[in-house]
N, C-alpha and C positions, 0 to 999 in steps of 0.2 A: 373181521381185523380189530386189533386193538388200538388204540392211538395214545401215547404221553407223551408226557416229558418233566425236564423240572420244574422248579419253581419261577425261575426266569423266562421259560422260553427258550432260553439261546441252546438246548439238547430236548430236540424232537425225534420221534421215535414209533415207527409205526410197528405192530406184529402182525405177521399172512400166516395163520398156520396156530395150529393147537397151543393152550398155555395148558399145565399141568393146574390140578387143584392148590389149591396154595399152602402154604404152613406161615407158621410162625414162628421166626429164629430167636432163642432166649440165652445164643453163648454170648461170651463177654466182650467179643469183633464189631456185631451186631446192635450189640447195646452202643457201646460205648458211639461210634461211627451214627448208631440213627437220633441217638439219644434214649432206647425204650426197646422194645421188641422190634423186628423188625419183618416185617410178612412182607414173602415173593411166594411169584409162579415163577415154573419155566418154561423153554420152548430151544428147540433143534438153533442154534444160534442164522442156522441162512435163511430163517423165520423174520431175523429184526430185520431192520434199517432204518437211514435215519432223513430225517429231513432240514435239522440241524445240530452240527456235529463241533463249532470251532472248540464250544470250550469243556469237552469231554476230555478227562484226565483219569489214570490208573492207578492207582494204590497198589503194588504188595504188600499186604497187612500178614503176608502166609509164606513160607513157601511154596503150596501146591496151588495158591491160587487169588487172585485179581481181585480190583474192586472198583468201581466204575462211578463217577462223580461228575457232578457241575462246576471247577475252577472257580466263574463265576458267581452263583449261590451260597453250593455245598453245598446241594442236594444228592446225596446218598441215591444210585438207579440202577444197577447193575452188583452184580458176586459169579467170577467167571473161575471155573477148576479148567485149571493148567494142560489139562492129559483127557480133556472133556469135551463132545460140542453144541454144547448144550449152552443156557446163558443165563442166571439167575434176573428178575428184572423186577423191581420194587412195588408190591401194589398199589402202593399214593403216589407212586407217578400214574396211573392209568389214566385218560377221563374216563367220566364216570358213563352211565353199566359198567362194571366191567360182564355182570354175569354169573360173575365166580363166590362160590363159597370158602372159607376159611375150611382148610378138615383135619390138620395138627398142629402139633407142637411140635419142638427140636429143639435138643440141646437144653432141655428141661434141667440139666443135673447140673448147669449156668445163669440159670436162670435169676437176677435181682434177690436179694431178701427183701428188699421196699414194697414187692403186690404179691398178690395170690394169681393161681391159675384158677381159674372156678366157672368153668363153661368142662362141657361133656364130651372135650375131643380126645382123638388120641393122643397121649403126652410120650415120646420120645428119651432117653437119657440122654444122645447124640446126633 
């Protein structure tokens, strides 16, 4: 079981189930919304429950997915594809320790020009 929340605590959640190995997304949308690289894990949406969610808001940044954030503090928490029953959760929102390790970089073709990826993890163009 893993617990997490936004910065102000107005959105708090529990994951009761398996989490995928985390990835670091370098796409333009994640960089703009998070301020840099967005690292996330995913799980089946039925594994997610909320103890607080009054300020959880959703933004449709594209036709294929929505992004969940706290409307009070602005924390970017979730990414959910329209046609999938999984949900991605921000690694930064989890209470430590998570026991998870970054597994790969995705959308590296879109990465910012202001940094380099210097680890040996796999890199996917998209």
